FIFIMI-178173 format. One line per field, with one value per atom (N, C-alpha, C): atom name; x, y, z; residue number from 1. Coordinates in steps of 0.02 Angstrom, whole numbers. Example, Ala and Ser with C-alpha at 12.3 -4.5 7.8 and 13.67 -1.06 7.14 Angstrom:
2
atom: c(N	CA	C	N	CA	C)
c1: c(660	615	660	642	684	645)
c2: c(-284	-225	-165	-112	-53	2)
c3: c(390	390	390	354	357	394)
nr: c(1	1	1	2	2	2)
This chain:
314
atom: c(N	CA	C	N	CA	C	N	CA	C	N	CA	C	N	CA	C	N	CA	C	N	CA	C	N	CA	C	N	CA	C	N	CA	C	N	CA	C	N	CA	C	N	CA	C	N	CA	C	N	CA	C	N	CA	C	N	CA	C	N	CA	C	N	CA	C	N	CA	C	N	CA	C	N	CA	C	N	CA	C	N	CA	C	N	CA	C	N	CA	C	N	CA	C	N	CA	C	N	CA	C	N	CA	C	N	CA	C	N	CA	C	N	CA	C	N	CA	C	N	CA	C	N	CA	C	N	CA	C	N	CA	C	N	CA	C	N	CA	C	N	CA	C	N	CA	C	N	CA	C	N	CA	C	N	CA	C	N	CA	C	N	CA	C	N	CA	C	N	CA	C	N	CA	C	N	CA	C	N	CA	C	N	CA	C	N	CA	C	N	CA	C	N	CA	C	N	CA	C	N	CA	C	N	CA	C	N	CA	C	N	CA	C	N	CA	C	N	CA	C	N	CA	C	N	CA	C	N	CA	C	N	CA	C	N	CA	C	N	CA	C	N	CA	C	N	CA	C	N	CA	C	N	CA	C	N	CA	C	N	CA	C	N	CA	C	N	CA	C	N	CA	C	N	CA	C	N	CA	C	N	CA	C	N	CA	C	N	CA	C	N	CA	C	N	CA	C	N	CA	C	N	CA	C	N	CA	C	N	CA	C	N	CA	C	N	CA	C	N	CA	C	N	CA	C	N	CA	C	N	CA	C	N	CA	C	N	CA	C	N	CA	C	N	CA	C	N	CA	C	N	CA	C	N	CA	C	N	CA	C	N	CA	C	N	CA	C	N	CA	C	N	CA	C	N	CA	C	N	CA	C	N	CA	C	N	CA	C	N	CA	C	N	CA	C	N	CA	C	N	CA	C	N	CA	C	N	CA	C	N	CA	C	N	CA	C	N	CA	C	N	CA	C	N	CA	C	N	CA	C	N	CA	C	N	CA	C	N	CA	C	N	CA	C	N	CA	C	N	CA	C	N	CA	C	N	CA	C	N	CA	C	N	CA	C	N	CA	C	N	CA	C	N	CA	C	N	CA	C	N	CA	C	N	CA	C	N	CA	C	N	CA	C	N	CA	C	N	CA	C	N	CA	C	N	CA	C	N	CA	C	N	CA	C	N	CA	C	N	CA	C	N	CA	C	N	CA	C	N	CA	C	N	CA	C	N	CA	C	N	CA	C	N	CA	C	N	CA	C	N	CA	C	N	CA	C	N	CA	C	N	CA	C	N	CA	C	N	CA	C	N	CA	C	N	CA	C	N	CA	C	N	CA	C	N	CA	C	N	CA	C	N	CA	C	N	CA	C	N	CA	C	N	CA	C	N	CA	C	N	CA	C	N	CA	C	N	CA	C	N	CA	C	N	CA	C	N	CA	C	N	CA	C	N	CA	C	N	CA	C	N	CA	C	N	CA	C	N	CA	C	N	CA	C	N	CA	C	N	CA	C	N	CA	C	N	CA	C	N	CA	C	N	CA	C	N	CA	C	N	CA	C	N	CA	C	N	CA	C	N	CA	C	N	CA	C	N	CA	C	N	CA	C	N	CA	C	N	CA	C	N	CA	C	N	CA	C	N	CA	C	N	CA	C	N	CA	C	N	CA	C	N	CA	C	N	CA	C	N	CA	C	N	CA	C	N	CA	C	N	CA	C	N	CA	C	N	CA	C	N	CA	C	N	CA	C	N	CA	C	N	CA	C	N	CA	C	N	CA	C	N	CA	C	N	CA	C	N	CA	C	N	CA	C	N	CA	C	N	CA	C	N	CA	C	N	CA	C	N	CA	C	N	CA	C	N	CA	C	N	CA	C	N	CA	C	N	CA	C	N	CA	C	N	CA	C	N	CA	C	N	CA	C	N	CA	C	N	CA	C	N	CA	C	N	CA	C	N	CA	C	N	CA	C	N	CA	C	N	CA	C	N	CA	C	N	CA	C	N	CA	C	N	CA	C	N	CA	C	N	CA	C	N	CA	C	N	CA	C	N	CA	C	N	CA	C	N	CA	C	N	CA	C	N	CA	C	N	CA	C	N	CA	C	N	CA	C	N	CA	C	N	CA	C	N	CA	C	N	CA	C	N	CA	C	N	CA	C	N	CA	C	N	CA	C	N	CA	C	N	CA	C	N	CA	C	N	CA	C	N	CA	C	N	CA	C	N	CA	C	N	CA	C	N	CA	C	N	CA	C	N	CA	C	N	CA	C	N	CA	C	N	CA	C	N	CA	C	N	CA	C	N	CA	C	N	CA	C	N	CA	C	N	CA	C	N	CA	C	N	CA	C	N	CA	C	N	CA	C	N	CA	C	N	CA	C	N	CA	C	N	CA	C	N	CA	C	N	CA	C	N	CA	C	N	CA	C	N	CA	C	N	CA	C	N	CA	C	N	CA	C	N	CA	C	N	CA	C	N	CA	C	N	CA	C	N	CA	C)
c1: c(244	248	178	172	107	73	9	-23	-30	-41	-47	-118	-171	-238	-213	-176	-175	-122	-80	-35	-82	-131	-165	-215	-233	-293	-260	-207	-161	-142	-119	-83	-118	-171	-212	-289	-308	-364	-397	-454	-492	-530	-502	-523	-592	-632	-697	-689	-648	-637	-688	-733	-797	-789	-801	-793	-870	-905	-970	-976	-1034	-1049	-1089	-1091	-1139	-1199	-1253	-1321	-1306	-1248	-1238	-1208	-1184	-1148	-1084	-1053	-979	-947	-880	-856	-818	-808	-778	-735	-669	-623	-581	-541	-496	-447	-442	-401	-333	-297	-223	-190	-232	-196	-174	-129	-100	-129	-119	-154	-146	-228	-213	-189	-159	-135	-200	-195	-261	-270	-340	-360	-336	-333	-321	-363	-425	-473	-447	-439	-416	-341	-302	-236	-240	-286	-288	-322	-378	-404	-355	-310	-257	-213	-191	-140	-162	-225	-260	-237	-211	-194	-260	-241	-295	-321	-378	-407	-351	-306	-258	-201	-195	-142	-167	-126	-122	-119	-82	-65	-114	-117	-155	-112	-136	-94	-85	-25	-2	-34	-83	-114	-67	-13	30	78	89	132	95	29	-7	-21	-29	-47	27	83	148	163	145	156	106	43	-2	22	59	82	136	180	235	214	156	120	91	61	33	87	143	197	220	231	264	212	153	105	96	127	133	193	179	233	301	345	418	421	367	375	368	341	338	258	243	179	172	115	109	58	59	11	-57	-85	-154	-157	-100	-98	-100	-64	-61	-122	-157	-211	-273	-271	-324	-315	-252	-235	-246	-252	-250	-309	-351	-407	-394	-323	-303	-305	-331	-335	-262	-273	-205	-158	-190	-149	-108	-139	-106	-58	-70	-27	43	31	85	130	101	143	181	145	177	231	219	279	340	317	395	415	383	415	457	427	471	518	520	577	629	614	660	703	672	698	733	729	763	734	665	630	597	586	565	604	595	632	582	606	568	592	540	550	520	544	502	489	549	544	494	492	448	373	352	286	259	314	299	355	341	393	404	460	488	518	506	534	612	650	731	755	818	843	839	821	820	758	710	654	673	718	740	786	826	862	827	767	729	716	718	709	761	824	885	884	853	861	801	764	706	734	728	743	687	672	625	643	594	612	674	729	784	773	743	734	708	662	640	693	729	785	835	857	917	901	851	830	771	730	666	683	695	702	761	812	861	835	800	775	729	679	636	659	712	743	776	815	843	798	734	686	645	648	612	615	668	675	640	653	620	551	513	444	412	445	429	373	318	261	273	247	259	240	273	259	256	219	216	233	260	268	230	187	149	152	143	140	72	45	-17	-7	-67	-67	-140	-166	-231	-282	-321	-374	-356	-292	-263	-195	-178	-110	-79	-18	16	79	76	134	185	242	308	367	362	412	375	399	368	415	405	439	402	345	304	339	380	420	475	492	544	520	455	423	402	417	389	318	292	222	179	197	157	114	50	3	-2	27	34	102	119	182	196	156	157	121	145	103	131	187	220	176	152	106	36	10	-52	-92	-142	-173	-211	-208	-234	-291	-362	-399	-388	-398	-362	-398	-462	-502	-526	-516	-525	-462	-408	-340	-291	-259	-213	-162	-143	-88	-122	-183	-218	-224	-251	-267	-207	-159	-93	-66	-73	-46	-98	-161	-217	-205	-205	-198	-144	-90	-26	7	-39	-9	-32	-7	-11	-86	-120	-190	-221	-172	-208	-206	-156	-150	-213	-228	-279	-348	-356	-425	-429	-378	-378	-392	-369	-385	-453	-475	-546	-597	-579	-617	-633	-579	-573	-626	-616	-646	-719	-737	-814	-845	-813	-844	-852	-838	-842	-922	-962	-1019	-1025	-968	-969	-962	-956	-951	-891	-835	-788	-802	-847	-869	-916	-955	-1014	-974	-926	-886	-848	-817	-787	-833	-896	-941	-966	-956	-968	-922	-923	-868	-856	-905	-896	-862	-881	-849	-780	-764	-699	-652	-681	-639	-634	-673	-670	-615	-621	-575	-504	-491	-414	-394	-446	-435	-405	-439	-426	-341	-341	-286	-223	-222	-190	-176	-221	-219	-192	-197	-174	-105	-85	-8	4	-47	-44	-116	-112	-179	-194	-252	-272	-323	-325	-385	-385	-444	-450	-509	-492	-536	-592	-583	-635	-646	-599	-608	-650	-707	-741	-699	-665	-625	-564	-545	-490	-507	-567	-578	-546	-497	-456	-397	-388	-325	-328	-281	-272	-201	-211	-156	-142	-89	-65	-13	-19	22	49	101	131	160	150	167	249	266	337	344	382	383	444	425	483	471	498	477	412	375	321	270	265	206	224	173	183	186	232	232	218	218	205	177	178	159	192	200	229	181	164	118	150	113	120	66	64	-2	7	-60	-61	-113	-120	-175	-224	-276	-328	-329	-338	-353	-288	-232	-165	-136	-152	-119	-172	-180	-225	-210	-257	-249	-203	-216	-170	-101	-81	-13	21	-26	-2	14	-39	-15	49	58	110	174	179	240	262	210	219	219	176	174	238	270	336	389	387	441	420	361	337	355	347	364	430	472	550	572	538	558	531	475	453	496	517	557	629	655	717	715	659	651	646	601	595	664	696	765	808	811	854	831	768	750	772	764	788	866	905	977	1009	957	988	953	940	903	837	833	764	704	652	582	567	546	514	452)
c2: c(1427	1352	1338	1315	1298	1237	1238	1182	1124	1066	1008	1014	1049	1054	1092	1151	1192	1147	1112	1073	1021	987	932	963	1018	1048	1066	1092	1117	1066	1005	957	887	885	816	827	798	795	739	742	681	645	581	561	518	504	478	408	380	302	283	253	224	152	141	72	69	12	-11	-48	-36	-77	-128	-184	-241	-231	-271	-257	-240	-257	-238	-175	-143	-80	-83	-149	-166	-133	-108	-82	-138	-119	-177	-133	-115	-80	-123	-87	-135	-174	-238	-286	-267	-281	-274	-336	-381	-445	-424	-478	-459	-420	-357	-312	-329	-334	-348	-290	-284	-233	-194	-127	-80	-116	-108	-122	-67	-70	-18	49	34	92	124	93	115	154	121	152	228	220	272	326	314	372	399	362	390	428	406	438	498	500	556	629	668	735	760	808	848	907	945	986	1040	1055	1123	1098	1029	1012	1008	1013	1017	949	906	831	779	744	674	607	563	502	463	436	395	325	303	237	184	178	120	115	178	178	154	179	167	80	57	-16	-49	-26	-55	-60	8	4	-43	-48	-95	-167	-188	-256	-263	-215	-221	-226	-183	-185	-260	-282	-347	-404	-398	-453	-440	-376	-377	-396	-408	-444	-507	-544	-617	-648	-711	-741	-742	-717	-711	-665	-629	-582	-629	-687	-724	-743	-745	-761	-773	-798	-812	-759	-753	-704	-711	-764	-769	-744	-750	-724	-647	-614	-545	-520	-549	-523	-531	-581	-593	-525	-517	-463	-394	-381	-306	-300	-346	-345	-316	-327	-310	-384	-367	-433	-460	-527	-575	-551	-539	-520	-459	-406	-346	-364	-402	-417	-445	-494	-529	-474	-422	-388	-336	-318	-272	-308	-379	-415	-418	-436	-439	-372	-319	-254	-236	-261	-251	-298	-362	-397	-372	-337	-307	-254	-221	-161	-201	-261	-294	-291	-282	-273	-331	-383	-459	-503	-563	-610	-678	-728	-786	-826	-866	-931	-998	-1049	-1110	-1116	-1103	-1108	-1061	-1011	-951	-953	-997	-1004	-954	-927	-882	-824	-772	-722	-694	-671	-648	-581	-544	-476	-481	-440	-436	-387	-393	-338	-273	-264	-193	-165	-188	-165	-130	-163	-135	-83	-75	-17	44	34	96	138	113	143	172	166	176	260	293	358	397	349	374	391	455	482	472	418	411	451	443	481	449	485	459	413	423	375	310	307	244	204	231	185	171	218	221	182	197	171	112	126	76	18	14	-41	-92	-73	-112	-139	-110	-127	-186	-168	-215	-287	-282	-343	-383	-341	-368	-401	-379	-412	-461	-482	-514	-586	-610	-681	-689	-633	-645	-645	-595	-575	-632	-673	-722	-698	-663	-642	-583	-572	-509	-440	-393	-327	-275	-220	-162	-98	-56	13	63	106	147	224	270	340	366	419	443	491	486	517	532	587	611	562	528	490	421	400	326	323	272	250	220	238	206	166	100	62	74	95	125	69	17	-24	-92	-146	-211	-268	-326	-378	-438	-423	-481	-526	-498	-536	-578	-563	-611	-655	-634	-679	-746	-804	-870	-869	-838	-840	-792	-747	-699	-734	-711	-732	-687	-625	-574	-554	-546	-534	-459	-416	-359	-316	-274	-225	-165	-146	-80	-35	20	75	51	4	-11	40	65	122	78	90	66	115	98	143	154	218	247	214	215	209	132	82	9	-34	6	-39	-24	-71	-56	-2	-2	53	123	132	190	205	164	179	198	167	176	248	268	341	387	374	420	435	384	392	423	437	453	523	534	599	668	715	788	797	837	852	881	928	960	919	870	816	771	752	705	729	793	834	851	865	876	805	752	684	668	672	660	704	764	812	784	766	744	685	635	574	589	645	646	673	696	733	682	621	573	540	515	486	407	375	315	284	224	194	221	236	269	337	370	441	439	378	375	359	312	298	354	387	456	510	507	561	534	469	446	455	524	548	506	489	446	381	350	292	296	352	358	380	420	443	377	336	270	226	219	181	204	264	295	292	305	301	228	181	109	96	118	113	133	200	230	191	167	135	66	31	-32	-25	29	39	16	-11	-33	-35	-31	-44	-112	-130	-197	-193	-235	-251	-331	-349	-419	-440	-437	-465	-408	-353	-302	-283	-305	-300	-356	-351	-406	-451	-412	-442	-477	-464	-485	-511	-546	-564	-623	-649	-705	-681	-613	-580	-543	-547	-500	-470	-400	-360	-317	-308	-267	-209	-151	-98	-51	-19	19	88	137	202	219	261	273	344	363	434	469	538	596	635	638	686	670	708	692	655	662	639	580	538	481	526	488	504	449	387	322	275	207	161	92	41	-18	-78	-122	-170	-237	-288	-371	-398	-441	-472	-543	-569	-630	-676	-743	-774	-781	-765	-763	-827	-880	-947	-986	-952	-980	-961	-894	-869	-836	-856	-829	-764	-714	-647	-653	-698	-713	-720	-755	-764	-709	-659	-608	-560	-552	-505	-521	-587	-609	-611	-630	-644	-591	-571	-529	-454	-437	-364	-333	-361	-336	-326	-377	-386	-321	-314	-260	-194	-182	-128	-109	-162	-155	-129	-160	-125	-64	-43	29	77	49	95	100	48	49	104	99	147	218	223	299	325	279	307	329	281	299	353	383	441	497	492	544	556	503	513	518	505	497	542	525	573	597	655	686	650	650	619	654	603	645	621)
c3: c(499	472	453	390	366	402	418	439	404	432	394	349	385	350	277	288	230	170	201	154	119	156	132	78	88	52	-22	-5	-78	-117	-89	-126	-136	-113	-118	-151	-200	-233	-208	-182	-162	-225	-241	-298	-272	-324	-317	-306	-256	-244	-201	-224	-177	-160	-97	-78	-50	-81	-69	-3	33	86	72	122	105	148	151	184	257	281	368	359	313	318	324	313	328	263	279	216	184	113	67	29	63	15	-19	-62	-105	-67	-85	-43	-40	10	18	-22	-35	-78	-136	-168	-225	-276	-287	-324	-397	-420	-496	-527	-592	-628	-653	-663	-679	-748	-762	-831	-876	-939	-991	-976	-953	-940	-882	-830	-764	-776	-800	-815	-861	-907	-959	-905	-874	-841	-790	-760	-715	-744	-807	-848	-887	-900	-944	-906	-942	-924	-893	-845	-808	-859	-834	-879	-891	-850	-858	-909	-934	-967	-1044	-1084	-1159	-1188	-1155	-1183	-1163	-1207	-1194	-1189	-1156	-1141	-1207	-1210	-1266	-1255	-1290	-1271	-1273	-1326	-1320	-1260	-1235	-1178	-1107	-1113	-1058	-1051	-1107	-1109	-1092	-1117	-1099	-1028	-987	-918	-886	-908	-886	-889	-938	-943	-897	-882	-836	-768	-759	-683	-684	-715	-718	-708	-740	-730	-665	-643	-566	-516	-531	-486	-487	-532	-545	-509	-489	-440	-480	-452	-477	-539	-555	-615	-677	-677	-727	-755	-813	-833	-902	-938	-1000	-1029	-1082	-1127	-1093	-1087	-1060	-981	-936	-879	-876	-924	-928	-951	-1002	-1042	-983	-946	-901	-839	-824	-775	-794	-858	-887	-917	-949	-993	-1052	-1072	-1142	-1185	-1251	-1294	-1301	-1306	-1300	-1359	-1427	-1475	-1460	-1430	-1413	-1359	-1310	-1255	-1283	-1337	-1366	-1398	-1438	-1471	-1416	-1370	-1304	-1275	-1259	-1237	-1275	-1342	-1383	-1385	-1393	-1392	-1329	-1275	-1208	-1209	-1239	-1248	-1287	-1340	-1387	-1354	-1297	-1261	-1202	-1190	-1139	-1070	-1062	-1002	-992	-1025	-1029	-1061	-1046	-1079	-1085	-1132	-1136	-1081	-1070	-1020	-1051	-1025	-1036	-1116	-1153	-1231	-1256	-1231	-1257	-1240	-1199	-1169	-1121	-1086	-1037	-1038	-1011	-1007	-935	-927	-854	-861	-811	-804	-792	-828	-819	-766	-763	-717	-746	-801	-841	-800	-781	-744	-685	-644	-585	-606	-649	-668	-681	-709	-725	-666	-600	-543	-500	-535	-506	-496	-533	-532	-480	-452	-410	-348	-324	-261	-212	-173	-132	-65	-12	58	88	101	127	177	230	288	272	220	199	178	131	96	150	186	229	288	313	387	383	363	363	333	264	228	254	273	307	371	416	474	461	421	400	384	334	312	372	407	475	524	534	586	542	477	439	479	493	513	584	626	685	695	636	634	596	549	508	455	484	442	410	356	308	335	327	348	297	306	256	298	271	292	247	280	227	270	216	236	220	244	225	157	124	57	56	62	68	113	84	129	135	108	115	145	160	173	121	87	25	51	33	51	19	47	34	23	79	84	105	92	108	107	153	150	116	88	62	13	-22	-66	-38	17	51	107	131	176	148	185	155	167	222	247	208	159	117	75	80	28	-25	-29	-86	-93	-150	-181	-188	-224	-240	-201	-156	-116	-117	-141	-150	-193	-164	-204	-189	-151	-146	-100	-111	-63	-12	46	111	138	137	170	236	254	324	382	387	454	463	417	420	419	413	416	486	498	554	541	486	464	479	445	448	518	553	628	669	656	701	683	615	597	622	616	639	713	753	827	853	808	848	788	743	702	744	713	726	733	773	770	713	681	625	568	562	510	514	575	583	563	591	567	501	457	389	355	378	356	357	417	443	391	396	356	280	238	185	179	232	235	237	283	295	233	197	128	79	95	45	50	-11	1	-5	25	22	93	105	174	215	187	216	250	212	237	288	280	341	402	395	456	485	439	470	496	477	515	574	596	659	710	722	771	835	863	934	915	857	851	825	785	765	839	866	926	979	986	1028	992	922	891	899	892	901	973	1016	1097	1112	1086	1101	1070	1017	984	1029	1053	1102	1161	1182	1248	1245	1191	1174	1159	1120	1101	1023	1003	924	901	840	803	778	780	769	707	657	609	606	650	648	598	536	477	466	484	470	405	361	289	270	226	212	143	117	59	84	140	179	247	246	323	353	306	338	358	355	376	441	488	544	541	558	552	609	629	682	665	682	656	725	712	759	728	754	723	711	665	652	675	707	745	717	698	687	737	797	837	882	908	947	902	841	806	742	733	689	614	579	505	460	485	451	504	475	514	488	525	502	527	489	507	497	525	519	505	450	424	438	463	479	442	438	412	475	476	535	573	538	560	595	570	585	652	668	723	776	839	879	898	920	947	1009	1054	1113	1098	1049	1019	997	947	922	976	1022	1081	1117	1127	1179	1149	1072	1041	989	951	894	902	948	961	996	1035	1054	1008	961	904	854	841	794	823	889	922	922	932	925	858	805	743	721	755	746	787	848	879	855	821	787	722	688	635	656	709	734	761	799	823	762	705	647	621	618	580	632	695	733	737	724	709	646	596	526	479	419	358	388	371	393	355	401	363	303	256	195	164)
nr: c(1	1	1	2	2	2	3	3	3	4	4	4	5	5	5	6	6	6	7	7	7	8	8	8	9	9	9	10	10	10	11	11	11	12	12	12	13	13	13	14	14	14	15	15	15	16	16	16	17	17	17	18	18	18	19	19	19	20	20	20	21	21	21	22	22	22	23	23	23	24	24	24	25	25	25	26	26	26	27	27	27	28	28	28	29	29	29	30	30	30	31	31	31	32	32	32	33	33	33	34	34	34	35	35	35	36	36	36	37	37	37	38	38	38	39	39	39	40	40	40	41	41	41	42	42	42	43	43	43	44	44	44	45	45	45	46	46	46	47	47	47	48	48	48	49	49	49	50	50	50	51	51	51	52	52	52	53	53	53	54	54	54	55	55	55	56	56	56	57	57	57	58	58	58	59	59	59	60	60	60	61	61	61	62	62	62	63	63	63	64	64	64	65	65	65	66	66	66	67	67	67	68	68	68	69	69	69	70	70	70	71	71	71	72	72	72	73	73	73	74	74	74	75	75	75	76	76	76	77	77	77	78	78	78	79	79	79	80	80	80	81	81	81	82	82	82	83	83	83	84	84	84	85	85	85	86	86	86	87	87	87	88	88	88	89	89	89	90	90	90	91	91	91	92	92	92	93	93	93	94	94	94	95	95	95	96	96	96	97	97	97	98	98	98	99	99	99	100	100	100	101	101	101	102	102	102	103	103	103	104	104	104	105	105	105	106	106	106	107	107	107	108	108	108	109	109	109	110	110	110	111	111	111	112	112	112	113	113	113	114	114	114	115	115	115	116	116	116	117	117	117	118	118	118	119	119	119	120	120	120	121	121	121	122	122	122	123	123	123	124	124	124	125	125	125	126	126	126	127	127	127	128	128	128	129	129	129	130	130	130	131	131	131	132	132	132	133	133	133	134	134	134	135	135	135	136	136	136	137	137	137	138	138	138	139	139	139	140	140	140	141	141	141	142	142	142	143	143	143	144	144	144	145	145	145	146	146	146	147	147	147	148	148	148	149	149	149	150	150	150	151	151	151	152	152	152	153	153	153	154	154	154	155	155	155	156	156	156	157	157	157	158	158	158	159	159	159	160	160	160	161	161	161	162	162	162	163	163	163	164	164	164	165	165	165	166	166	166	167	167	167	168	168	168	169	169	169	170	170	170	171	171	171	172	172	172	173	173	173	174	174	174	175	175	175	176	176	176	177	177	177	178	178	178	179	179	179	180	180	180	181	181	181	182	182	182	183	183	183	184	184	184	185	185	185	186	186	186	187	187	187	188	188	188	189	189	189	190	190	190	191	191	191	192	192	192	193	193	193	194	194	194	195	195	195	196	196	196	197	197	197	198	198	198	199	199	199	200	200	200	201	201	201	202	202	202	203	203	203	204	204	204	205	205	205	206	206	206	207	207	207	208	208	208	209	209	209	210	210	210	211	211	211	212	212	212	213	213	213	214	214	214	215	215	215	216	216	216	217	217	217	218	218	218	219	219	219	220	220	220	221	221	221	222	222	222	223	223	223	224	224	224	225	225	225	226	226	226	227	227	227	228	228	228	229	229	229	230	230	230	231	231	231	232	232	232	233	233	233	234	234	234	235	235	235	236	236	236	237	237	237	238	238	238	239	239	239	240	240	240	241	241	241	242	242	242	243	243	243	244	244	244	245	245	245	246	246	246	247	247	247	248	248	248	249	249	249	250	250	250	251	251	251	252	252	252	253	253	253	254	254	254	255	255	255	256	256	256	257	257	257	258	258	258	259	259	259	260	260	260	261	261	261	262	262	262	263	263	263	264	264	264	265	265	265	266	266	266	267	267	267	268	268	268	269	269	269	270	270	270	271	271	271	272	272	272	273	273	273	274	274	274	275	275	275	276	276	276	277	277	277	278	278	278	279	279	279	280	280	280	281	281	281	282	282	282	283	283	283	284	284	284	285	285	285	286	286	286	287	287	287	288	288	288	289	289	289	290	290	290	291	291	291	292	292	292	293	293	293	294	294	294	295	295	295	296	296	296	297	297	297	298	298	298	299	299	299	300	300	300	301	301	301	302	302	302	303	303	303	304	304	304	305	305	305	306	306	306	307	307	307	308	308	308	309	309	309	310	310	310	311	311	311	312	312	312	313	313	313	314	314	314)
C-alpha cells in the first residue's frame, strides 16, 4: 500500500498561496467568512491550462462562472448588477450582459421588476451529476442537518487537500446564527484552524508528516509556524489531551470568531473534521466546553460510526 507521503507528493502541487503576518508575527489567512467570488484575474489564473496542456481558458466562460460564484455568495443568491460587479471586479456593463445570458439559459431570473437577479433551481441541477465522497452525502450531511437544532450554531465538515482543509459540507445556510452563507469549497489553513488541528492531531503519522513537510517548505507565516516543531507538537498534544481542537480568535481576520472541531474517523485515523463556529463575544469558552463540546462530539461520533458501517470513506 502506498504511503500518504507518496500519495500527497504525487497528487498535490503546493500553490504559492501566501498569508502575510502582521508586526507581531500573527498569521492573517483568508477568512472563513462569506467568501467573495474570485476576481476575473484570480479565476483566469486558476482556470488557465497548465504548461503541459495545449488549451487556453475561454474568457467568457471564466467570467460567467465568476458571476455564478458571486451570486452564490450573496444572501439568498440574490443581487444587483452593482453587487456582482463589486464582488467580481468585472465592469458593470459586462456583468449585465453576462447576467442576461445566464437568464436566457435559465440559470438566473429577474427579481424586483428587473432591479435584481436571483439564482434559479437550474444552478442546483448542474451539480446533479457530481459524484462526491459517498460517506459525505450519505452519512455526514444528514447527520449534520439532524443535529442542527441542538447545536444551533453553524458547522462545517472539511477534508484535507494538500496544505489546507477544504469545506465539503456545511450548515451555514440553514443556521439562523450564521454570519456566513457560502462556505462550501473554502480552503481553511491547516495549523491556525480548529478543523486543521483536529485532523492533524488524529490522522495517520505519514499523512501528518507529509502535510507538515509541505507547509515547512512555504516562505510565508504558515511555513514559519510549521518549522517551529516544538510549538506544533505542543499544539497537537494539547488538542489530543483536550479531545477537541480550539481556535479562539487566532485568525486576525476572524478575531471575533471562536471555533471548536472534532475529528471524523475511518478506522484508527482521522480522515476529516467537523467544527462548530461561534461569535466570540456571545458565547464564553466555559459555556462552549460545558454545553457544545459534548454535542459536537456526539455528531462526530455518529458520522464516524456511519462511515464504519456504511459507504467507504472517499
